[in-house]
C-alpha positions as CSV (number, residue, x, y, z in Angstrom):
1,M,-25.9,30.5,98.2
2,T,-22.0,31.3,97.2
3,A,-19.2,29.4,96.1
4,S,-15.6,29.9,97.1
5,P,-13.4,31.2,94.7
6,A,-10.8,28.3,95.3
7,R,-13.9,25.6,95.0
8,A,-15.1,26.8,92.0
9,L,-11.7,26.7,89.7
10,S,-11.0,23.4,91.5
11,A,-14.0,22.3,89.9
12,L,-13.5,24.0,85.8
13,A,-10.2,22.2,86.3
14,L,-11.7,18.9,87.0
15,A,-14.1,19.6,84.1
16,A,-11.1,20.8,81.6
17,A,-8.9,17.8,82.5
18,L,-12.0,15.3,81.1
19,A,-12.5,17.2,77.8
20,G,-8.5,17.4,77.6
21,C,-8.3,13.4,77.7
22,A,-10.2,12.9,75.8
23,S,-9.8,15.4,72.6
24,L,-7.7,15.1,69.6
25,S,-5.3,17.5,67.7
26,P,-7.3,19.6,65.6
27,Q,-6.0,18.5,61.9
28,P,-6.0,15.4,60.0
29,R,-2.6,13.2,60.1
30,G,-0.5,11.7,57.5
31,D,-1.0,7.7,59.1
32,D,-4.7,8.4,60.1
33,I,-5.9,6.8,56.9
34,S,-2.1,5.9,55.1
35,P,-2.3,2.5,56.7
36,L,-5.5,1.6,55.4
37,L,-4.5,2.7,52.0
38,Q,-1.3,0.9,52.2
39,S,-2.0,-2.2,53.0
40,R,-4.8,-2.8,50.4
41,G,-1.9,-1.7,47.8
42,A,-3.1,1.9,46.5
43,N,-0.7,4.9,47.0
44,A,-0.5,6.6,50.2
45,V,-2.1,10.1,51.0
46,D,0.8,12.7,51.4
47,W,-0.3,14.8,53.5
48,D,2.9,17.5,53.9
49,A,2.4,17.7,50.0
50,V,-1.7,18.8,50.3
51,G,-1.5,22.5,50.3
52,A,2.1,23.2,49.8
53,P,1.6,24.2,46.2
54,A,5.2,24.9,45.8
55,D,6.5,21.3,46.5
56,E,3.2,20.1,44.5
57,R,4.1,21.5,41.4
58,A,7.6,20.6,41.7
59,A,6.7,17.0,42.5
60,I,4.7,16.7,40.1
61,D,5.9,18.3,37.1
62,Q,9.2,15.5,38.3
63,W,6.2,12.9,36.9
64,L,5.2,14.4,34.2
65,E,8.2,14.5,32.2
66,Q,8.3,10.9,31.9
67,P,5.5,9.1,30.4
68,M,2.4,9.1,32.0
69,T,2.2,5.4,33.0
70,L,-0.8,4.3,35.8
71,E,1.8,4.3,38.3
72,A,2.2,8.1,38.1
73,A,-1.4,8.5,37.5
74,L,-2.5,7.3,40.8
75,R,0.6,9.0,42.1
76,V,-0.6,12.3,41.1
77,A,-4.0,12.1,41.9
78,M,-2.8,11.3,45.3
79,L,-1.9,15.3,45.1
80,R,-4.2,16.7,42.7
81,S,-7.1,15.6,42.6
82,P,-10.7,17.7,43.2
83,R,-12.7,14.7,45.1
84,L,-9.7,13.5,46.7
85,Q,-8.9,16.9,48.1
86,E,-12.8,17.1,48.9
87,D,-12.8,13.9,51.2
88,Y,-9.1,15.0,52.8
89,A,-12.5,18.2,53.8
90,R,-14.1,15.5,54.8
91,L,-11.9,13.7,57.1
92,G,-10.8,17.2,58.9
93,L,-14.6,18.0,59.5
94,A,-15.5,14.6,61.0
95,R,-12.3,15.7,63.5
96,A,-13.7,18.7,64.3
97,E,-17.3,17.2,64.8
98,V,-15.3,14.9,67.2
99,L,-13.6,17.6,69.4
100,E,-17.1,19.2,69.4
101,A,-18.7,16.0,70.5
102,V,-16.1,15.8,73.6
103,Q,-15.8,19.2,74.5
104,V,-18.1,20.3,78.4
105,E,-20.9,23.5,77.7
106,N,-19.1,26.4,78.7
107,P,-19.4,26.7,82.5
108,R,-21.8,29.9,83.4
109,L,-21.5,32.9,85.8
110,S,-23.8,34.2,87.6
111,L,-24.0,38.0,89.7
112,S,-26.5,39.2,91.6
113,R,-26.5,42.7,93.4
114,M,-30.0,43.3,95.3
115,S,-30.8,46.5,97.7
116,V,-32.2,45.8,101.1
117,D,-34.6,47.8,102.3
118,G,-33.3,49.7,105.3
119,G,-30.1,50.2,103.4
120,G,-28.0,47.5,102.2
121,H,-27.4,44.5,99.1
122,N,-27.7,41.7,98.8
123,R,-24.5,40.0,96.8
124,T,-24.4,36.4,94.6
125,A,-22.0,35.0,92.8
126,G,-22.9,31.6,91.2
127,L,-20.7,29.0,88.2
128,S,-23.3,26.2,87.4
129,L,-21.7,23.4,84.7
130,P,-24.2,20.9,82.6
131,L,-24.1,17.7,84.4
132,L,-25.7,15.7,82.0
133,D,-22.2,17.1,79.8
134,L,-20.4,15.8,83.0
135,L,-21.9,12.4,83.1
136,L,-21.7,12.0,79.6
137,M,-18.0,13.5,79.1
138,P,-16.8,9.2,79.0
139,A,-19.4,7.9,77.0
140,R,-19.7,10.9,74.5
141,A,-15.2,10.7,73.9
142,R,-15.6,7.1,73.3
143,L,-18.7,7.5,70.8
144,A,-16.7,10.3,69.1
145,S,-13.7,8.0,68.4
146,A,-15.7,5.6,66.9
147,D,-17.4,7.8,64.5
148,Y,-14.5,9.0,63.6
149,E,-13.6,5.4,62.7
150,R,-16.4,5.5,60.7
151,S,-15.4,9.1,58.9
152,R,-12.1,7.9,58.4
153,L,-12.8,4.3,56.8
154,E,-15.2,5.7,54.4
155,V,-12.3,8.9,53.1
156,A,-10.0,6.0,52.9
157,S,-13.3,3.9,50.9
158,S,-13.2,7.1,48.7
159,V,-9.6,7.4,48.2
160,L,-9.8,3.9,47.0
161,G,-12.9,5.0,44.6
162,V,-10.8,7.1,42.8
163,A,-7.9,5.2,42.5
164,A,-10.3,2.9,40.6
165,D,-11.5,5.6,38.6
166,V,-7.8,6.6,37.7
167,Q,-7.4,3.3,36.6
168,V,-10.7,3.2,34.5
169,G,-9.5,6.3,33.2
170,W,-6.2,5.2,31.9
171,Y,-7.1,2.0,30.4
172,E,-10.1,3.7,28.9
173,Y,-7.5,7.1,27.0
174,V,-4.9,4.2,25.9
175,A,-6.9,2.0,24.5
176,A,-8.8,4.6,22.5
177,R,-5.5,6.3,21.6
178,Q,-3.8,3.1,20.1
179,V,-7.4,2.3,18.1
180,A,-7.0,6.2,17.0
181,A,-3.4,5.4,15.5
182,M,-4.7,1.8,14.1
183,R,-7.9,3.4,12.3
184,A,-5.2,6.2,11.3
185,A,-3.6,3.7,9.9
186,V,-6.8,2.3,8.1
187,A,-8.1,5.1,6.8
188,E,-4.6,6.3,5.1
189,G,-4.4,2.8,3.7
190,A,-8.4,3.2,2.2
191,S,-7.6,6.4,0.8
192,A,-4.3,5.2,-0.9
193,S,-7.0,2.2,-2.1
194,A,-9.2,4.8,-3.4
195,E,-6.5,6.9,-5.3
196,L,-5.0,3.4,-6.9
197,A,-8.5,2.5,-8.1
198,Q,-9.2,6.0,-9.9
199,R,-5.8,5.4,-11.6
200,F,-7.3,1.8,-13.1
201,H,-10.6,3.5,-13.5
202,D,-9.0,6.2,-15.5
203,A,-7.3,3.4,-17.6
204,G,-10.4,1.7,-18.3
205,N,-9.3,-1.4,-15.9
206,I,-12.4,-0.9,-13.3
207,S,-16.0,0.0,-13.8
208,E,-17.3,3.6,-12.0
209,L,-19.0,1.0,-10.2
210,Q,-15.8,-0.9,-8.6
211,L,-13.9,2.9,-7.9
212,R,-17.5,4.6,-6.2
213,Q,-16.5,1.5,-3.7
214,E,-13.6,1.8,-3.0
215,Q,-14.1,5.5,-2.6
216,A,-17.1,5.0,-0.4
217,I,-15.2,2.5,2.3
218,A,-12.1,5.0,2.3
219,S,-14.8,7.4,3.2
220,Q,-15.9,5.8,6.0
221,A,-12.3,4.8,7.0
222,R,-11.5,8.4,7.5
223,I,-15.2,9.2,9.4
224,D,-14.1,6.6,11.2
225,A,-10.5,7.8,12.2
226,L,-12.1,11.1,12.8
227,R,-14.0,9.4,15.6
228,A,-11.8,7.4,17.4
229,K,-9.4,10.8,17.3
230,A,-12.3,12.5,19.5
231,D,-13.2,9.8,21.1
232,A,-9.5,9.3,22.1
233,G,-9.1,12.8,23.0
234,R,-12.5,13.1,25.3
235,H,-11.0,10.3,27.2
236,R,-8.0,12.2,27.4
237,L,-9.9,15.1,29.0
238,A,-11.4,12.7,31.6
239,L,-8.1,11.5,33.0
240,N,-6.9,14.7,33.1
241,S,-10.3,16.1,34.9
242,L,-9.8,12.6,37.6
243,L,-5.7,13.7,38.0
244,G,-6.7,17.5,38.3
245,L,-4.2,18.3,35.7
246,S,-4.9,21.5,33.3
247,G,-2.6,24.0,31.0
248,P,0.9,22.7,30.1
249,Q,0.7,20.2,32.9
250,A,-2.1,18.3,30.7
251,D,-0.2,17.3,27.6
252,W,1.7,14.6,29.7
253,E,2.8,11.6,26.7
254,A,1.4,8.1,27.5
255,S,4.1,5.3,25.9
256,D,2.2,2.2,27.7
257,N,0.2,-0.2,25.6
258,L,-2.2,-1.9,27.6
259,P,-0.6,-5.0,29.4
260,L,-2.1,-8.8,28.7
261,P,-4.3,-10.8,31.4
262,V,-1.9,-11.4,34.0
263,P,-1.2,-15.3,33.9
264,K,-3.5,-16.9,36.5
265,E,-6.9,-15.1,37.8
266,D,-7.2,-15.1,41.9
267,D,-9.4,-17.5,43.5
268,P,-12.9,-16.1,44.3
269,E,-13.4,-17.9,48.0
270,R,-10.2,-16.4,48.4
271,L,-11.6,-12.7,47.0
272,L,-14.8,-13.0,49.2
273,A,-13.0,-13.4,52.5
274,L,-10.5,-10.3,51.6
275,A,-13.7,-8.5,50.7
276,S,-15.5,-9.6,54.4
277,E,-12.4,-8.6,56.2
278,G,-11.4,-5.6,54.3
279,N,-13.6,-3.9,52.2
280,L,-13.8,-0.3,53.5
281,E,-17.3,0.5,52.3
282,L,-17.8,-2.7,54.7
283,L,-16.2,-1.8,57.3
284,A,-17.8,1.3,57.5
285,A,-21.5,0.1,57.9
286,R,-20.4,-2.5,60.4
287,Q,-19.0,0.3,62.0
288,E,-21.7,2.6,62.4
289,A,-23.5,0.0,63.3
290,E,-21.5,-0.3,66.6
291,V,-21.5,3.6,67.0
292,L,-25.4,3.6,66.9
293,A,-26.3,0.8,69.2
294,D,-23.8,2.3,72.3
295,A,-25.7,5.5,71.6
296,L,-29.1,3.8,71.8
297,G,-27.8,2.0,75.0
298,L,-27.2,5.6,76.3
299,T,-30.2,7.4,75.4
300,Q,-32.0,4.5,77.0
301,K,-29.7,5.1,80.5
302,L,-30.1,8.6,80.4
303,R,-33.5,9.7,78.3
304,W,-35.0,11.2,82.1
305,L,-32.2,13.2,83.4
306,G,-32.9,16.1,80.5
307,G,-31.4,19.6,81.0
308,S,-29.9,19.1,84.6
309,E,-27.1,21.4,86.3
310,I,-24.6,21.9,89.1
311,G,-23.5,24.4,90.9
312,Y,-22.1,26.7,93.7
313,E,-23.1,29.3,94.9
314,R,-21.8,31.7,97.7
315,E,-24.2,34.7,98.8
316,E,-23.1,37.7,100.8
317,E,-26.4,39.8,102.8
318,A,-26.9,43.1,103.7
319,D,-26.4,42.5,107.6
320,G,-23.0,40.9,106.4
321,K,-23.5,37.3,106.8
322,R,-22.0,34.8,104.3
323,L,-24.1,31.5,102.8
324,R,-22.4,29.7,100.3
325,G,-22.9,25.8,99.3
326,P,-23.9,23.4,96.4
327,H,-26.7,23.6,94.1
328,L,-28.5,21.1,91.7
329,E,-31.1,21.7,89.2
330,L,-33.1,18.6,87.8
331,E,-35.3,19.0,85.2
332,I,-38.3,16.7,86.0
333,P,-40.0,14.0,83.0
334,V,-43.3,15.0,83.6
335,F,-44.7,16.3,80.1
336,N,-41.6,15.2,78.0
337,Q,-39.6,11.4,79.4
338,G,-37.4,11.2,75.8
339,Q,-40.1,9.3,74.1
340,A,-38.9,11.1,70.7
341,K,-35.2,10.4,71.7
342,L,-35.6,6.7,72.1
343,A,-37.4,6.3,68.8
344,R,-35.0,8.3,67.4
345,A,-32.1,6.2,68.0
346,Q,-34.4,3.2,67.3
347,A,-34.9,4.1,64.0
348,Q,-31.2,4.6,63.2
349,L,-29.6,2.1,64.4
350,A,-32.3,0.0,62.4
351,G,-31.5,1.6,58.8
352,A,-27.8,1.0,60.2
353,L,-28.7,-2.4,60.6
354,A,-30.3,-2.6,56.8
355,R,-27.1,-0.5,55.5
356,V,-25.1,-3.0,56.7
357,A,-27.0,-6.3,55.5
358,R,-27.8,-4.6,52.3
359,A,-23.6,-3.9,51.8
360,E,-22.7,-7.3,52.9
361,L,-24.6,-8.6,49.9
362,S,-23.8,-6.4,47.7
363,T,-19.7,-7.0,48.3
364,R,-20.8,-10.9,48.1
365,N,-22.6,-10.5,45.1
366,G,-19.9,-7.8,43.5
367,V,-17.4,-10.9,43.9
368,R,-19.4,-13.2,42.3
369,Q,-20.2,-11.5,39.4
370,G,-16.6,-10.0,39.1
371,T,-15.1,-12.7,38.9
372,E,-17.4,-14.0,36.4
373,A,-16.9,-11.2,33.9
374,V,-13.1,-11.1,34.5
375,A,-13.4,-14.6,33.5
376,A,-16.0,-13.9,30.2
377,M,-13.7,-11.2,29.1
378,R,-10.4,-13.7,29.5
379,D,-11.7,-15.6,27.6
380,V,-13.1,-12.8,24.9
381,V,-9.0,-12.0,24.6
382,A,-8.1,-15.5,24.2
383,T,-10.4,-16.6,21.6
384,H,-9.5,-13.4,19.5
385,R,-5.3,-13.6,20.3
386,E,-5.8,-17.2,19.3
387,S,-8.5,-17.7,16.7
388,L,-10.0,-14.6,15.0
389,V,-6.8,-12.4,14.6
390,P,-4.5,-15.8,13.3
391,Q,-7.7,-16.2,11.4
392,R,-7.6,-13.2,9.7
393,E,-4.0,-13.1,8.9
394,A,-4.4,-16.3,7.4
395,I,-6.8,-15.2,5.5
396,V,-4.6,-12.1,4.2
397,A,-1.7,-14.8,3.3
398,R,-4.3,-16.5,1.2
399,Q,-5.7,-13.6,-0.4
400,Q,-2.0,-12.1,-1.0
401,E,-1.5,-15.5,-2.7
402,R,-4.3,-15.7,-5.3
403,Q,-3.5,-11.5,-5.8
404,N,0.2,-12.8,-6.8
405,F,-1.8,-15.3,-9.2
406,M,-3.7,-12.5,-10.5
407,L,-7.0,-14.6,-9.7
408,I,-8.3,-11.6,-7.3
409,G,-7.8,-8.1,-7.6
410,V,-6.0,-5.4,-5.3
411,F,-8.7,-4.6,-3.5
412,E,-9.9,-7.7,-2.7
413,L,-7.0,-7.5,-1.1
414,V,-6.6,-4.7,1.0
415,Q,-10.4,-5.3,2.5
416,A,-9.2,-8.4,3.5
417,K,-6.4,-6.7,5.2
418,V,-8.9,-4.1,7.1
419,A,-10.8,-7.4,7.9
420,E,-7.5,-7.9,9.8
421,Y,-6.4,-4.8,11.4
422,D,-10.5,-4.9,12.0
423,A,-9.7,-8.0,14.6
424,Y,-6.8,-6.3,15.7
425,Q,-9.0,-3.4,17.6
426,A,-10.9,-6.0,18.8
427,Y,-8.4,-7.7,20.4
428,L,-7.5,-4.5,21.8
429,E,-11.0,-3.4,22.7
430,A,-11.2,-6.9,24.8
431,V,-8.1,-6.6,26.5
432,R,-9.3,-3.0,27.4
433,D,-12.5,-4.8,28.8
434,Y,-10.5,-7.4,30.9
435,W,-9.2,-4.6,32.8
436,L,-12.4,-2.5,33.2
437,A,-13.7,-5.6,34.4
438,R,-10.3,-6.3,37.3
439,V,-11.1,-2.5,38.0
440,E,-15.2,-3.2,39.1
441,L,-14.1,-6.6,41.1
442,S,-11.2,-4.6,43.0
443,R,-14.1,-2.7,44.1
444,A,-16.0,-5.0,45.0
445,V,-13.0,-6.5,47.1
446,G,-11.9,-3.6,48.6
447,Q,-8.4,-2.9,47.4
448,R,-6.0,-4.3,44.6
449,L,-6.5,-7.9,43.3
450,P,-3.2,-10.1,45.0
451,S,-2.8,-10.9,41.2
452,D,-1.5,-7.6,40.2
453,A,1.8,-8.0,41.0
454,N,1.8,-10.3,38.1
455,I,1.2,-7.6,35.8
456,G,4.2,-7.7,33.3
457,A,3.7,-8.4,29.3
458,R,1.9,-5.9,27.2
459,T,-0.4,-5.7,24.3
460,P,2.0,-5.4,20.8
461,G,1.9,-1.1,19.8
462,V,0.0,0.0,16.7
463,Q,3.8,-0.2,14.9
464,D,4.4,-3.3,15.6
465,I,0.8,-4.4,14.3
466,L,1.2,-2.4,10.8
467,Q,4.6,-3.3,10.0
468,P,5.3,-6.9,10.7
469,A,8.4,-8.1,12.4
470,G,10.5,-9.4,8.2
471,A,8.0,-8.0,6.5
472,T,9.1,-6.5,2.5
473,M,6.7,-4.2,0.4
474,D,7.6,-2.7,-2.9
475,H,4.8,-0.2,-3.4
476,S,8.0,1.7,-5.8
477,Q,5.2,1.4,-8.4
478,H,2.7,3.8,-7.2
479,G,4.2,7.5,-6.9
480,G,5.5,7.9,-3.9
481,M,2.0,6.8,-1.6
482,D,2.6,5.4,1.6
483,H,1.1,1.8,1.5
484,S,3.0,0.5,4.7
485,M,-0.7,-0.6,5.9
486,L,-1.3,-3.0,3.6
487,G,1.1,-4.7,5.3
488,G,4.0,-6.9,3.1
489,M,1.0,-7.0,0.1
490,D,3.3,-6.8,-3.1
491,H,1.3,-4.5,-5.7
492,S,4.4,-4.5,-8.4
493,N,1.6,-6.7,-10.8
494,H,-0.5,-3.3,-11.3
495,G,1.9,-0.6,-12.6
496,A,1.5,3.4,-12.8
497,K,0.2,2.4,-16.1
498,P,-1.9,-0.4,-16.3
499,A,-3.2,-1.6,-19.8
500,P,-6.9,-0.3,-20.8
501,V,-8.3,-4.0,-20.8
502,D,-11.5,-4.1,-18.7
503,H,-11.0,-6.4,-15.0
504,S,-14.0,-5.3,-13.2
505,N,-14.0,-9.3,-13.0
506,H,-11.6,-9.6,-11.0
507,G,-12.5,-12.7,-9.5
508,A,-12.1,-14.6,-12.7
509,Q,-9.9,-17.1,-13.8
510,P,-7.6,-15.9,-16.7
511,A,-6.4,-18.9,-18.1
512,P,-7.0,-22.3,-17.5
513,V,-4.5,-23.3,-14.9
514,D,-5.1,-25.2,-12.0
515,H,-4.2,-23.0,-8.7
516,S,-6.4,-24.5,-6.9
517,D,-2.7,-25.6,-4.9
518,H,-2.5,-21.9,-3.8
519,D,-5.8,-21.9,-1.6
520,A,-3.8,-22.9,1.0
521,P,-0.8,-23.9,0.9
522,P,1.5,-24.3,4.3
523,E,4.7,-22.7,4.5
524,P,2.9,-19.7,4.2
525,E,0.1,-20.6,6.5
526,K,3.1,-21.5,9.2
527,K,4.9,-18.9,8.7
528,A,1.5,-16.2,9.6
529,E,1.2,-18.2,12.3
530,D,4.8,-17.5,13.2
531,E,4.4,-13.7,13.0
532,H,1.0,-13.9,15.1
533,A,2.9,-15.5,17.5
534,H,5.3,-13.1,17.6
535,H,3.7,-10.3,17.7
536,H,0.9,-11.3,20.7
537,G,2.5,-13.6,22.4
538,D,0.9,-16.6,24.1
539,T,-2.1,-16.8,25.7
540,P,-1.8,-16.4,29.6
């Protein structure tokens, strides 16, 4: 049997047309995942900049010239994060799989030449195509496009995951930087206090026990400051790794303080609805189940066909006769009836449905747990701002008054001030944990929280805390030492040449004078509260 070249070419053209109708462009486009990201409050992927080092470097250098904000960090990550580069490659691989799925197996050309006894030759030419590929072309195109949609959702979900990790890294670094500055100031003040204690001890005014206590406090403060500095460096390095920055580009400056909690949290029921409709991980799981359900239906219908072919042949015999006609090759399902294919498709669908159920459960519980965590950390922040910090400030104010009347020594006042700064540090860490909880909540929802639009006010800077507005410090008698961390305490009563008197019992009252009215005077209390309100703002 032989086929005319015209008819063979027509069959090839038909197959090529079918394949071309279902084909996609070889490379991902910018609009493949950008709409998914933008609709969820994330930065769009600049596909044109990816793979263009010169343009990319210029854009990043422009952003790094300014202090690194959270928004700038996210924009840098979109271009330079190694994890995102890997995700972009995954999207390209998924598109290649789509192209492969919608392509028909190449036609097979067969040629034969056989000698006939008595002279002459029989010549045969044939062209065949896989019948199953032609029959499945529309279905395979549909399945491939649906599976690419699943890949698109998964990659977009990974991009949002990297963005969330960048937010976590940024919040942790900014908080660690503020804490490190706080601990450095405390260590400086503790060191000055230890030096002052040494002078008092040399003059015979305090015991060796008190001297060693002050020195031990200063040593511990230095250790805490070094640990805080190392912790800030570790968080900065982790953030640079997420951003894909190294070398000179990693020397960016960060000036932002942590933002205060938003004025009002989002409604949990609204967040649950957003998560159910827009969580990309959940949508990808549902899309996978739909693809596998469709694939199972096709397997059930076509498992009998196996390796079948359709073709056309032309044969020219030695006597000059020509034979031509189509040819069909069917696999007879005697031993293999596609049981394994069917069982595999059923198992894959069952697994996909289980993943959908798990994703739905994880999403619902994640949103509920996240809202509870945010609410709890919001209460912790409010307790610090409304109770602990103003209480510590009031204690320092009262201790300052008692020290002014010689009821306590300067070192007790320093200890009260250090406890106040510990409260400030705990407050900053509570704000950090609040934002980390919000990031985890946004992961569960699958997008940035609607209330993120109301982020505005910032926590006080370290210098604002260490040098309150209106504070007056007189440390002229301390030999040039800077005690600005002591926050306005007046040590003028402790001159550079203390009298050789033993004040080891600083808590004792030196004269029968009634100072009970100095324990809680109303005006200084109001001043402390006013300073707290000035530096920490109203609780949202």
